C-alpha positions as protocol buffer text, in pm:
chain_id: "A"
residue {
  index: 1
  type: MET
  ca { x: -3214 y: 5793 z: 1510 }
}
residue {
  index: 2
  type: ASP
  ca { x: -2973 y: 5791 z: 1222 }
}
residue {
  index: 3
  type: LEU
  ca { x: -3087 y: 5834 z: 907 }
}
residue {
  index: 4
  type: GLY
  ca { x: -2812 y: 5889 z: 666 }
}
residue {
  index: 5
  type: SER
  ca { x: -2794 y: 5945 z: 297 }
}
residue {
  index: 6
  type: ASP
  ca { x: -2603 y: 5583 z: 307 }
}
residue {
  index: 7
  type: ALA
  ca { x: -2880 y: 5416 z: 474 }
}
residue {
  index: 8
  type: LEU
  ca { x: -3135 y: 5539 z: 280 }
}
residue {
  index: 9
  type: ARG
  ca { x: -2994 y: 5501 z: -61 }
}
residue {
  index: 10
  type: THR
  ca { x: -2966 y: 5138 z: 92 }
}
residue {
  index: 11
  type: LEU
  ca { x: -3299 y: 5067 z: 163 }
}
residue {
  index: 12
  type: SER
  ca { x: -3447 y: 5213 z: -163 }
}
residue {
  index: 13
  type: ALA
  ca { x: -3159 y: 4992 z: -357 }
}
residue {
  index: 14
  type: VAL
  ca { x: -3338 y: 4681 z: -144 }
}
residue {
  index: 15
  type: LEU
  ca { x: -3686 y: 4778 z: -214 }
}
residue {
  index: 16
  type: ASP
  ca { x: -3603 y: 4872 z: -582 }
}
residue {
  index: 17
  type: ALA
  ca { x: -3408 y: 4565 z: -699 }
}
residue {
  index: 18
  type: GLY
  ca { x: -3590 y: 4257 z: -449 }
}
residue {
  index: 19
  type: THR
  ca { x: -3322 y: 4105 z: -310 }
}
residue {
  index: 20
  type: PHE
  ca { x: -2991 y: 4207 z: -90 }
}
residue {
  index: 21
  type: ASP
  ca { x: -2765 y: 4067 z: -391 }
}
residue {
  index: 22
  type: ALA
  ca { x: -2920 y: 4244 z: -677 }
}
residue {
  index: 23
  type: ALA
  ca { x: -2887 y: 4569 z: -408 }
}
residue {
  index: 24
  type: ALA
  ca { x: -2517 y: 4470 z: -337 }
}
residue {
  index: 25
  type: GLU
  ca { x: -2468 y: 4471 z: -715 }
}
residue {
  index: 26
  type: GLN
  ca { x: -2619 y: 4779 z: -774 }
}
residue {
  index: 27
  type: LEU
  ca { x: -2430 y: 4986 z: -503 }
}
residue {
  index: 28
  type: HIS
  ca { x: -2126 y: 4860 z: -596 }
}
residue {
  index: 29
  type: ILE
  ca { x: -2061 y: 4664 z: -220 }
}
residue {
  index: 30
  type: THR
  ca { x: -2137 y: 4318 z: -93 }
}
residue {
  index: 31
  type: PRO
  ca { x: -2468 y: 4159 z: -5 }
}
residue {
  index: 32
  type: SER
  ca { x: -2319 y: 4139 z: 356 }
}
residue {
  index: 33
  type: ALA
  ca { x: -2267 y: 4519 z: 381 }
}
residue {
  index: 34
  type: VAL
  ca { x: -2652 y: 4572 z: 271 }
}
residue {
  index: 35
  type: SER
  ca { x: -2761 y: 4375 z: 514 }
}
residue {
  index: 36
  type: GLN
  ca { x: -2604 y: 4513 z: 822 }
}
residue {
  index: 37
  type: ARG
  ca { x: -2685 y: 4893 z: 698 }
}
residue {
  index: 38
  type: ILE
  ca { x: -3011 y: 4737 z: 668 }
}
residue {
  index: 39
  type: LYS
  ca { x: -3012 y: 4579 z: 1013 }
}
residue {
  index: 40
  type: ALA
  ca { x: -2833 y: 4921 z: 1158 }
}
residue {
  index: 41
  type: LEU
  ca { x: -3097 y: 5129 z: 1022 }
}
residue {
  index: 42
  type: GLU
  ca { x: -3382 y: 4889 z: 1178 }
}
residue {
  index: 43
  type: VAL
  ca { x: -3235 y: 4926 z: 1489 }
}
residue {
  index: 44
  type: SER
  ca { x: -3160 y: 5302 z: 1493 }
}
residue {
  index: 45
  type: VAL
  ca { x: -3513 y: 5326 z: 1413 }
}
residue {
  index: 46
  type: GLY
  ca { x: -3649 y: 5063 z: 1598 }
}
residue {
  index: 47
  type: ARG
  ca { x: -3870 y: 4957 z: 1345 }
}
residue {
  index: 48
  type: ILE
  ca { x: -3882 y: 4637 z: 1125 }
}
residue {
  index: 49
  type: LEU
  ca { x: -3872 y: 4805 z: 777 }
}
residue {
  index: 50
  type: VAL
  ca { x: -3839 y: 4511 z: 500 }
}
residue {
  index: 51
  type: ARG
  ca { x: -4045 y: 4162 z: 462 }
}
residue {
  index: 52
  type: ARG
  ca { x: -3715 y: 3952 z: 382 }
}
residue {
  index: 53
  type: THR
  ca { x: -3948 y: 3764 z: 117 }
}
residue {
  index: 54
  type: LYS
  ca { x: -3836 y: 3706 z: -236 }
}
residue {
  index: 55
  type: PRO
  ca { x: -3902 y: 3984 z: -340 }
}
residue {
  index: 56
  type: ILE
  ca { x: -3824 y: 4196 z: -35 }
}
residue {
  index: 57
  type: THR
  ca { x: -4096 y: 4427 z: 65 }
}
residue {
  index: 58
  type: ALA
  ca { x: -4123 y: 4740 z: 307 }
}
residue {
  index: 59
  type: THR
  ca { x: -4338 y: 4707 z: 623 }
}
residue {
  index: 60
  type: ARG
  ca { x: -4542 y: 5000 z: 652 }
}
residue {
  index: 61
  type: ASP
  ca { x: -4277 y: 5153 z: 856 }
}
residue {
  index: 62
  type: GLY
  ca { x: -4015 y: 5113 z: 574 }
}
residue {
  index: 63
  type: GLU
  ca { x: -4266 y: 5264 z: 369 }
}
residue {
  index: 64
  type: VAL
  ca { x: -4232 y: 5567 z: 556 }
}
residue {
  index: 65
  type: LEU
  ca { x: -3856 y: 5600 z: 497 }
}
residue {
  index: 66
  type: ALA
  ca { x: -3886 y: 5480 z: 84 }
}
residue {
  index: 67
  type: ARG
  ca { x: -4091 y: 5754 z: 48 }
}
residue {
  index: 68
  type: MET
  ca { x: -3837 y: 5999 z: 227 }
}
residue {
  index: 69
  type: ALA
  ca { x: -3534 y: 5819 z: 20 }
}
residue {
  index: 70
  type: LYS
  ca { x: -3733 y: 5885 z: -269 }
}
residue {
  index: 71
  type: GLN
  ca { x: -3784 y: 6249 z: -232 }
}
residue {
  index: 72
  type: TRP
  ca { x: -3392 y: 6286 z: -57 }
}
residue {
  index: 73
  type: ASN
  ca { x: -3221 y: 6157 z: -354 }
}
residue {
  index: 74
  type: LEU
  ca { x: -3418 y: 6364 z: -618 }
}
residue {
  index: 75
  type: LEU
  ca { x: -3361 y: 6690 z: -383 }
}
residue {
  index: 76
  type: ALA
  ca { x: -2969 y: 6595 z: -373 }
}
residue {
  index: 77
  type: LEU
  ca { x: -2950 y: 6489 z: -738 }
}
residue {
  index: 78
  type: GLU
  ca { x: -3112 y: 6815 z: -820 }
}
residue {
  index: 79
  type: ALA
  ca { x: -2826 y: 7043 z: -557 }
}
residue {
  index: 80
  type: GLN
  ca { x: -2582 y: 6881 z: -696 }
}
residue {
  index: 81
  type: LEU
  ca { x: -2631 y: 6973 z: -1063 }
}
residue {
  index: 82
  type: GLU
  ca { x: -2731 y: 7324 z: -955 }
}
residue {
  index: 83
  type: LEU
  ca { x: -2383 y: 7336 z: -697 }
}
residue {
  index: 84
  type: THR
  ca { x: -2194 y: 7226 z: -1009 }
}
residue {
  index: 85
  type: GLY
  ca { x: -2333 y: 7479 z: -1288 }
}
residue {
  index: 86
  type: ASP
  ca { x: -2510 y: 7158 z: -1468 }
}
residue {
  index: 87
  type: LEU
  ca { x: -2880 y: 7260 z: -1397 }
}
residue {
  index: 88
  type: ASP
  ca { x: -2865 y: 7504 z: -1626 }
}
residue {
  index: 89
  type: ASP
  ca { x: -2594 y: 7422 z: -1851 }
}
residue {
  index: 90
  type: ALA
  ca { x: -2835 y: 7151 z: -1948 }
}
residue {
  index: 91
  type: VAL
  ca { x: -3065 y: 7259 z: -2131 }
}
residue {
  index: 92
  type: THR
  ca { x: -2787 y: 7378 z: -2382 }
}
residue {
  index: 93
  type: ALA
  ca { x: -2544 y: 7122 z: -2383 }
}
residue {
  index: 94
  type: PRO
  ca { x: -2569 y: 6859 z: -2636 }
}
residue {
  index: 95
  type: LEU
  ca { x: -2811 y: 6609 z: -2593 }
}
residue {
  index: 96
  type: THR
  ca { x: -2577 y: 6347 z: -2534 }
}
residue {
  index: 97
  type: ASP
  ca { x: -2382 y: 6504 z: -2261 }
}
residue {
  index: 98
  type: ARG
  ca { x: -2678 y: 6604 z: -2043 }
}
residue {
  index: 99
  type: PRO
  ca { x: -2648 y: 6495 z: -1675 }
}
residue {
  index: 100
  type: ARG
  ca { x: -2999 y: 6300 z: -1576 }
}
residue {
  index: 101
  type: VAL
  ca { x: -3266 y: 6315 z: -1285 }
}
residue {
  index: 102
  type: HIS
  ca { x: -3450 y: 5989 z: -1247 }
}
residue {
  index: 103
  type: LEU
  ca { x: -3772 y: 6106 z: -1135 }
}
residue {
  index: 104
  type: PRO
  ca { x: -4069 y: 5819 z: -1142 }
}
residue {
  index: 105
  type: ILE
  ca { x: -4468 y: 5938 z: -1195 }
}
residue {
  index: 106
  type: ALA
  ca { x: -4788 y: 5710 z: -1237 }
}
residue {
  index: 107
  type: ALA
  ca { x: -4994 y: 5757 z: -1511 }
}
residue {
  index: 108
  type: ASN
  ca { x: -5306 y: 5552 z: -1660 }
}
residue {
  index: 109
  type: ALA
  ca { x: -5286 y: 5403 z: -1994 }
}
residue {
  index: 110
  type: ASP
  ca { x: -5536 y: 5624 z: -2152 }
}
residue {
  index: 111
  type: SER
  ca { x: -5385 y: 5943 z: -2062 }
}
residue {
  index: 112
  type: LEU
  ca { x: -5085 y: 5814 z: -2195 }
}
residue {
  index: 113
  type: ALA
  ca { x: -5194 y: 5706 z: -2530 }
}
residue {
  index: 114
  type: THR
  ca { x: -5366 y: 6059 z: -2553 }
}
residue {
  index: 115
  type: TRP
  ca { x: -5212 y: 6388 z: -2405 }
}
residue {
  index: 116
  type: LEU
  ca { x: -4950 y: 6283 z: -2161 }
}
residue {
  index: 117
  type: LEU
  ca { x: -4695 y: 6144 z: -2393 }
}
residue {
  index: 118
  type: PRO
  ca { x: -4636 y: 6452 z: -2563 }
}
residue {
  index: 119
  type: THR
  ca { x: -4633 y: 6665 z: -2249 }
}
residue {
  index: 120
  type: LEU
  ca { x: -4325 y: 6433 z: -2075 }
}
residue {
  index: 121
  type: ALA
  ca { x: -4143 y: 6482 z: -2414 }
}
residue {
  index: 122
  type: ARG
  ca { x: -4142 y: 6815 z: -2398 }
}
residue {
  index: 123
  type: PHE
  ca { x: -4059 y: 6806 z: -2028 }
}
residue {
  index: 124
  type: HIS
  ca { x: -3749 y: 6550 z: -2184 }
}
residue {
  index: 125
  type: ARG
  ca { x: -3661 y: 6841 z: -2420 }
}
residue {
  index: 126
  type: GLU
  ca { x: -3661 y: 7110 z: -2225 }
}
residue {
  index: 127
  type: ASN
  ca { x: -3493 y: 6968 z: -1886 }
}
residue {
  index: 128
  type: PRO
  ca { x: -3249 y: 6757 z: -1766 }
}
residue {
  index: 129
  type: VAL
  ca { x: -3460 y: 6403 z: -1678 }
}
residue {
  index: 130
  type: ALA
  ca { x: -3548 y: 6060 z: -1756 }
}
residue {
  index: 131
  type: VAL
  ca { x: -3838 y: 6029 z: -1649 }
}
residue {
  index: 132
  type: GLU
  ca { x: -4001 y: 5675 z: -1583 }
}
residue {
  index: 133
  type: VAL
  ca { x: -4395 y: 5642 z: -1620 }
}
residue {
  index: 134
  type: ILE
  ca { x: -4507 y: 5338 z: -1436 }
}
residue {
  index: 135
  type: ARG
  ca { x: -4871 y: 5263 z: -1572 }
}
residue {
  index: 136
  type: ASP
  ca { x: -5189 y: 5163 z: -1359 }
}
residue {
  index: 137
  type: ASP
  ca { x: -5522 y: 5250 z: -1320 }
}
residue {
  index: 138
  type: GLU
  ca { x: -5597 y: 5586 z: -1246 }
}
residue {
  index: 139
  type: ALA
  ca { x: -5780 y: 5468 z: -929 }
}
residue {
  index: 140
  type: VAL
  ca { x: -5491 y: 5316 z: -768 }
}
residue {
  index: 141
  type: ASN
  ca { x: -5223 y: 5538 z: -855 }
}
residue {
  index: 142
  type: SER
  ca { x: -5257 y: 5741 z: -566 }
}
residue {
  index: 143
  type: SER
  ca { x: -5121 y: 5427 z: -379 }
}
residue {
  index: 144
  type: ARG
  ca { x: -4792 y: 5431 z: -518 }
}
residue {
  index: 145
  type: LEU
  ca { x: -4725 y: 5786 z: -374 }
}
residue {
  index: 146
  type: VAL
  ca { x: -4819 y: 5660 z: -50 }
}
residue {
  index: 147
  type: THR
  ca { x: -4505 y: 5358 z: -111 }
}
residue {
  index: 148
  type: GLY
  ca { x: -4302 y: 5643 z: -210 }
}
residue {
  index: 149
  type: GLU
  ca { x: -4251 y: 5436 z: -536 }
}
residue {
  index: 150
  type: VAL
  ca { x: -4356 y: 5777 z: -744 }
}
residue {
  index: 151
  type: MET
  ca { x: -4318 y: 6155 z: -723 }
}
residue {
  index: 152
  type: GLY
  ca { x: -4605 y: 6255 z: -874 }
}
residue {
  index: 153
  type: ALA
  ca { x: -4929 y: 6065 z: -994 }
}
residue {
  index: 154
  type: ILE
  ca { x: -5247 y: 6102 z: -1237 }
}
residue {
  index: 155
  type: THR
  ca { x: -5565 y: 5986 z: -1010 }
}
residue {
  index: 156
  type: SER
  ca { x: -5946 y: 6013 z: -1020 }
}
residue {
  index: 157
  type: ASP
  ca { x: -5889 y: 6021 z: -606 }
}
residue {
  index: 158
  type: PRO
  ca { x: -6011 y: 6386 z: -519 }
}
residue {
  index: 159
  type: LEU
  ca { x: -5849 y: 6318 z: -175 }
}
residue {
  index: 160
  type: PRO
  ca { x: -5459 y: 6459 z: -143 }
}
residue {
  index: 161
  type: ILE
  ca { x: -5217 y: 6209 z: 66 }
}
residue {
  index: 162
  type: ARG
  ca { x: -5057 y: 6380 z: 379 }
}
residue {
  index: 163
  type: GLY
  ca { x: -4825 y: 6590 z: 250 }
}
residue {
  index: 164
  type: THR
  ca { x: -4905 y: 6620 z: -76 }
}
residue {
  index: 165
  type: THR
  ca { x: -5067 y: 6879 z: -334 }
}
residue {
  index: 166
  type: LEU
  ca { x: -5384 y: 6798 z: -528 }
}
residue {
  index: 167
  type: ARG
  ca { x: -5429 y: 6929 z: -893 }
}
residue {
  index: 168
  type: PRO
  ca { x: -5774 y: 6918 z: -1073 }
}
residue {
  index: 169
  type: LEU
  ca { x: -5687 y: 6819 z: -1448 }
}
residue {
  index: 170
  type: GLY
  ca { x: -6029 y: 6791 z: -1602 }
}
residue {
  index: 171
  type: ILE
  ca { x: -6278 y: 6484 z: -1730 }
}
residue {
  index: 172
  type: MET
  ca { x: -6205 y: 6230 z: -1907 }
}
residue {
  index: 173
  type: ARG
  ca { x: -6542 y: 6187 z: -2108 }
}
residue {
  index: 174
  type: TYR
  ca { x: -6579 y: 5820 z: -2201 }
}
residue {
  index: 175
  type: LEU
  ca { x: -6845 y: 5749 z: -2488 }
}
residue {
  index: 176
  type: PRO
  ca { x: -6967 y: 5407 z: -2546 }
}
residue {
  index: 177
  type: VAL
  ca { x: -6919 y: 5327 z: -2937 }
}
residue {
  index: 178
  type: ALA
  ca { x: -6854 y: 5012 z: -3228 }
}
residue {
  index: 179
  type: THR
  ca { x: -6859 y: 4969 z: -3555 }
}
residue {
  index: 180
  type: GLY
  ca { x: -7182 y: 4989 z: -3764 }
}
residue {
  index: 181
  type: GLN
  ca { x: -7154 y: 4638 z: -3883 }
}
residue {
  index: 182
  type: PHE
  ca { x: -7093 y: 4519 z: -3547 }
}
residue {
  index: 183
  type: LEU
  ca { x: -7444 y: 4678 z: -3433 }
}
residue {
  index: 184
  type: ASP
  ca { x: -7638 y: 4584 z: -3749 }
}
residue {
  index: 185
  type: THR
  ca { x: -7487 y: 4251 z: -3610 }
}
residue {
  index: 186
  type: TRP
  ca { x: -7564 y: 4221 z: -3290 }
}
residue {
  index: 187
  type: MET
  ca { x: -7816 y: 4490 z: -3197 }
}
residue {
  index: 188
  type: PRO
  ca { x: -8013 y: 4484 z: -3518 }
}
residue {
  index: 189
  type: ASN
  ca { x: -8294 y: 4643 z: -3316 }
}
residue {
  index: 190
  type: GLY
  ca { x: -8140 y: 4863 z: -3079 }
}
residue {
  index: 191
  type: VAL
  ca { x: -8001 y: 4827 z: -2780 }
}
residue {
  index: 192
  type: ASP
  ca { x: -8186 y: 4589 z: -2481 }
}
residue {
  index: 193
  type: ASP
  ca { x: -8112 y: 4355 z: -2242 }
}
residue {
  index: 194
  type: GLU
  ca { x: -8145 y: 4085 z: -2464 }
}
residue {
  index: 195
  type: SER
  ca { x: -7856 y: 4199 z: -2724 }
}
residue {
  index: 196
  type: LEU
  ca { x: -7633 y: 4331 z: -2437 }
}
residue {
  index: 197
  type: ALA
  ca { x: -7622 y: 4020 z: -2294 }
}
residue {
  index: 198
  type: LYS
  ca { x: -7462 y: 3885 z: -2596 }
}
residue {
  index: 199
  type: ALA
  ca { x: -7264 y: 4146 z: -2785 }
}
residue {
  index: 200
  type: PRO
  ca { x: -6918 y: 4085 z: -2715 }
}
residue {
  index: 201
  type: MET
  ca { x: -6795 y: 4361 z: -2501 }
}
residue {
  index: 202
  type: VAL
  ca { x: -6451 y: 4476 z: -2512 }
}
residue {
  index: 203
  type: GLN
  ca { x: -6248 y: 4531 z: -2190 }
}
residue {
  index: 204
  type: PHE
  ca { x: -5887 y: 4630 z: -2062 }
}
residue {
  index: 205
  type: ASP
  ca { x: -5822 y: 4342 z: -1826 }
}
residue {
  index: 206
  type: ARG
  ca { x: -5992 y: 4213 z: -1558 }
}
residue {
  index: 207
  type: ASN
  ca { x: -5972 y: 4460 z: -1350 }
}
residue {
  index: 208
  type: ASP
  ca { x: -6166 y: 4724 z: -1569 }
}
residue {
  index: 209
  type: GLU
  ca { x: -6433 y: 4849 z: -1405 }
}
residue {
  index: 210
  type: LEU
  ca { x: -6563 y: 5127 z: -1625 }
}
residue {
  index: 211
  type: GLN
  ca { x: -6676 y: 4906 z: -1900 }
}
residue {
  index: 212
  type: ARG
  ca { x: -6899 y: 4738 z: -1629 }
}
residue {
  index: 213
  type: ARG
  ca { x: -7011 y: 5081 z: -1532 }
}
residue {
  index: 214
  type: VAL
  ca { x: -7168 y: 5182 z: -1859 }
}
residue {
  index: 215
  type: LEU
  ca { x: -7295 y: 4851 z: -1913 }
}
residue {
  index: 216
  type: ARG
  ca { x: -7479 y: 4860 z: -1577 }
}
residue {
  index: 217
  type: MET
  ca { x: -7594 y: 5209 z: -1672 }
}
residue {
  index: 218
  type: MET
  ca { x: -7763 y: 5092 z: -1978 }
}
residue {
  index: 219
  type: SER
  ca { x: -7951 y: 4787 z: -1832 }
}
residue {
  index: 220
  type: GLY
  ca { x: -8131 y: 4749 z: -1494 }
}
residue {
  index: 221
  type: GLN
  ca { x: -7998 y: 4369 z: -1512 }
}
residue {
  index: 222
  type: ARG
  ca { x: -7693 y: 4192 z: -1398 }
}
residue {
  index: 223
  type: LEU
  ca { x: -7579 y: 4062 z: -1743 }
}
residue {
  index: 224
  type: ASP
  ca { x: -7234 y: 3911 z: -1802 }
}
residue {
  index: 225
  type: PRO
  ca { x: -7193 y: 3921 z: -2213 }
}
residue {
  index: 226
  type: PRO
  ca { x: -6880 y: 3798 z: -2351 }
}
residue {
  index: 227
  type: ALA
  ca { x: -6585 y: 3952 z: -2236 }
}
residue {
  index: 228
  type: VAL
  ca { x: -6267 y: 4017 z: -2512 }
}
residue {
  index: 229
  type: TYR
  ca { x: -5916 y: 4139 z: -2332 }
}
residue {
  index: 230
  type: ILE
  ca { x: -5704 y: 4384 z: -2487 }
}
residue {
  index: 231
  type: PRO
  ca { x: -5484 y: 4541 z: -2229 }
}
residue {
  index: 232
  type: ALA
  ca { x: -5316 y: 4856 z: -2430 }
}
residue {
  index: 233
  type: SER
  ca { x: -5499 y: 5140 z: -2494 }
}
residue {
  index: 234
  type: THR
  ca { x: -5391 y: 5216 z: -2847 }
}
residue {
  index: 235
  type: GLU
  ca { x: -5488 y: 4850 z: -2889 }
}
residue {
  index: 236
  type: TYR
  ca { x: -5816 y: 4886 z: -2730 }
}
residue {
  index: 237
  type: HIS
  ca { x: -5960 y: 5182 z: -2946 }
}
residue {
  index: 238
  type: ARG
  ca { x: -5810 y: 4933 z: -3283 }
}
residue {
  index: 239
  type: ALA
  ca { x: -5959 y: 4647 z: -3154 }
}
residue {
  index: 240
  type: ILE
  ca { x: -6318 y: 4802 z: -3174 }
}
residue {
  index: 241
  type: GLU
  ca { x: -6275 y: 4946 z: -3475 }
}
residue {
  index: 242
  type: ALA
  ca { x: -6176 y: 4583 z: -3597 }
}
residue {
  index: 243
  type: GLY
  ca { x: -6560 y: 4517 z: -3490 }
}
residue {
  index: 244
  type: MET
  ca { x: -6419 y: 4274 z: -3218 }
}
residue {
  index: 245
  type: GLY
  ca { x: -6698 y: 4422 z: -2936 }
}
residue {
  index: 246
  type: TRP
  ca { x: -6801 y: 4715 z: -2804 }
}
residue {
  index: 247
  type: GLY
  ca { x: -6670 y: 4957 z: -2541 }
}
residue {
  index: 248
  type: ALA
  ca { x: -6641 y: 5304 z: -2372 }
}
residue {
  index: 249
  type: VAL
  ca { x: -6345 y: 5484 z: -2517 }
}
residue {
  index: 250
  type: PRO
  ca { x: -6223 y: 5797 z: -2455 }
}
residue {
  index: 251
  type: LEU
  ca { x: -6331 y: 6095 z: -2651 }
}
residue {
  index: 252
  type: ALA
  ca { x: -6025 y: 6257 z: -2719 }
}
residue {
  index: 253
  type: GLN
  ca { x: -5886 y: 5927 z: -2838 }
}
residue {
  index: 254
  type: ILE
  ca { x: -6193 y: 5861 z: -3051 }
}
residue {
  index: 255
  type: ALA
  ca { x: -6298 y: 6135 z: -3212 }
}
residue {
  index: 256
  type: ASP
  ca { x: -6100 y: 6156 z: -3591 }
}
residue {
  index: 257
  type: ALA
  ca { x: -6257 y: 5758 z: -3571 }
}
residue {
  index: 258
  type: LEU
  ca { x: -6583 y: 5908 z: -3510 }
}
residue {
  index: 259
  type: ASP
  ca { x: -6597 y: 6216 z: -3745 }
}
residue {
  index: 260
  type: SER
  ca { x: -6474 y: 5948 z: -4067 }
}
residue {
  index: 261
  type: GLY
  ca { x: -6749 y: 5632 z: -3921 }
}
residue {
  index: 262
  type: ARG
  ca { x: -6551 y: 5405 z: -3863 }
}
residue {
  index: 263
  type: VAL
  ca { x: -6742 y: 5419 z: -3526 }
}
residue {
  index: 264
  type: VAL
  ca { x: -7034 y: 5542 z: -3424 }
}
residue {
  index: 265
  type: THR
  ca { x: -7185 y: 5580 z: -3072 }
}
residue {
  index: 266
  type: PHE
  ca { x: -7519 y: 5365 z: -3014 }
}
residue {
  index: 267
  type: THR
  ca { x: -7613 y: 5552 z: -2675 }
}
residue {
  index: 268
  type: ASP
  ca { x: -7690 y: 5886 z: -2518 }
}
residue {
  index: 269
  type: LEU
  ca { x: -7499 y: 5757 z: -2219 }
}
residue {
  index: 270
  type: HIS
  ca { x: -7139 y: 5855 z: -2125 }
}
residue {
  index: 271
  type: VAL
  ca { x: -6913 y: 5813 z: -1797 }
}
residue {
  index: 272
  type: ASP
  ca { x: -6684 y: 6136 z: -1697 }
}
residue {
  index: 273
  type: VAL
  ca { x: -6398 y: 6076 z: -1518 }
}
residue {
  index: 274
  type: PRO
  ca { x: -6214 y: 6306 z: -1324 }
}
residue {
  index: 275
  type: LEU
  ca { x: -5848 y: 6351 z: -1308 }
}
residue {
  index: 276
  type: TYR
  ca { x: -5613 y: 6483 z: -1057 }
}
residue {
  index: 277
  type: TRP
  ca { x: -5247 y: 6549 z: -1046 }
}
residue {
  index: 278
  type: GLN
  ca { x: -5108 y: 6479 z: -690 }
}
residue {
  index: 279
  type: TYR
  ca { x: -4756 y: 6505 z: -623 }
}
residue {
  index: 280
  type: TRP
  ca { x: -4487 y: 6533 z: -308 }
}
residue {
  index: 281
  type: LYS
  ca { x: -4454 y: 6888 z: -161 }
}
residue {
  index: 282
  type: LEU
  ca { x: -4106 y: 6911 z: -232 }
}
residue {
  index: 283
  type: GLY
  ca { x: -3860 y: 7193 z: -297 }
}
residue {
  index: 284
  type: SER
  ca { x: -3794 y: 7057 z: -624 }
}
residue {
  index: 285
  type: SER
  ca { x: -3785 y: 7274 z: -949 }
}
residue {
  index: 286
  type: LEU
  ca { x: -3802 y: 6975 z: -1148 }
}
residue {
  index: 287
  type: LEU
  ca { x: -4103 y: 6859 z: -1022 }
}
residue {
  index: 288
  type: ARG
  ca { x: -4248 y: 7215 z: -1002 }
}
residue {
  index: 289
  type: THR
  ca { x: -4166 y: 7276 z: -1388 }
}
residue {
  index: 290
  type: LEU
  ca { x: -4317 y: 6899 z: -1451 }
}
residue {
  index: 291
  type: THR
  ca { x: -4662 y: 6994 z: -1291 }
}
residue {
  index: 292
  type: ASP
  ca { x: -4700 y: 7312 z: -1449 }
}
residue {
  index: 293
  type: LEU
  ca { x: -4669 y: 7123 z: -1811 }
}
residue {
  index: 294
  type: VAL
  ca { x: -4903 y: 6829 z: -1705 }
}
residue {
  index: 295
  type: VAL
  ca { x: -5153 y: 7098 z: -1620 }
}
residue {
  index: 296
  type: ASP
  ca { x: -5111 y: 7297 z: -1905 }
}
residue {
  index: 297
  type: GLY
  ca { x: -5105 y: 6963 z: -2128 }
}
residue {
  index: 298
  type: ALA
  ca { x: -5406 y: 6784 z: -1946 }
}
residue {
  index: 299
  type: ARG
  ca { x: -5606 y: 7155 z: -2011 }
}
residue {
  index: 300
  type: ARG
  ca { x: -5541 y: 7148 z: -2384 }
}
residue {
  index: 301
  type: HIS
  ca { x: -5694 y: 6805 z: -2395 }
}
residue {
  index: 302
  type: LEU
  ca { x: -5974 y: 6725 z: -2125 }
}
residue {
  index: 303
  type: ILE
  ca { x: -6327 y: 6885 z: -2027 }
}
residue {
  index: 304
  type: ALA
  ca { x: -6226 y: 7178 z: -1755 }
}
residue {
  index: 305
  type: PRO
  ca { x: -6291 y: 7070 z: -1420 }
}
residue {
  index: 306
  type: PRO
  ca { x: -6555 y: 7239 z: -1270 }
}
residue {
  index: 307
  type: ASP
  ca { x: -6292 y: 7362 z: -956 }
}
residue {
  index: 308
  type: THR
  ca { x: -5962 y: 7461 z: -1023 }
}
residue {
  index: 309
  type: ASP
  ca { x: -5857 y: 7496 z: -690 }
}
residue {
  index: 310
  type: SER
  ca { x: -5535 y: 7317 z: -554 }
}
residue {
  index: 311
  type: SER
  ca { x: -5541 y: 7066 z: -254 }
}
residue {
  index: 312
  type: THR
  ca { x: -5291 y: 7043 z: 6 }
}
residue {
  index: 313
  type: ALA
  ca { x: -5245 y: 6745 z: 293 }
}
């Protein structure tokens, strides 16, 4: 089985670009050469690795090699920087002269809007990296690790994927809130099934199960209130402050608005979402550094997890 670096790099480029032509442009070779490399790789491993669709996607076997390609690329770039001395020099070199290593991760919108961005900013200031954040729900981010799309992910899944390490980050607490005026209009007699069925509820998007979960906690009935969709974390919070509806917002994000009275809680109920940092077990100094910073940043803003032990698979 021949798994040369050129073959893996080509597979990664094809899956990232979506077509042979776009991958060829990225690699500065012809589309024919790209096709030949992919065919040779498939012959070598005896498996079909990509679906010739638009865009091109990986088969299950292709995902295994795509993951390997991403990991190989990260380690190869770090080794190159270490051999040339640039990995150490990058910290003190002028900003415009710093060589950068691409490092993709997955994160949920609420973490990015509250505590994660300052952590990533520090990581950028102190290390020769160019982080790519793929934003998705914490419940599905682990799937991006499986495909090799990312090197690390913030997830709510407590089960580590084979070949990864799982670090508990803490608990993100969500509080149902609204403006006082909104509650006076829609819930003048307090929270009951009738008012919950009519009062507009702000949702992140149509896949936002957390708001539905809160609604089920407040009512034993199957309710379907009018939904307002605001698919951005900061704007979601602002929509509630503007009186567009009620919604469950992270405590770390809503604390100032609660203290100033711009929004209020209207129930004692809350939802706790445990978060984890899951990352590939690689000999990458950059990934280890990012892990330390992510864990430290989360501890400053999230509720402490009940168990701080790491899990590996």
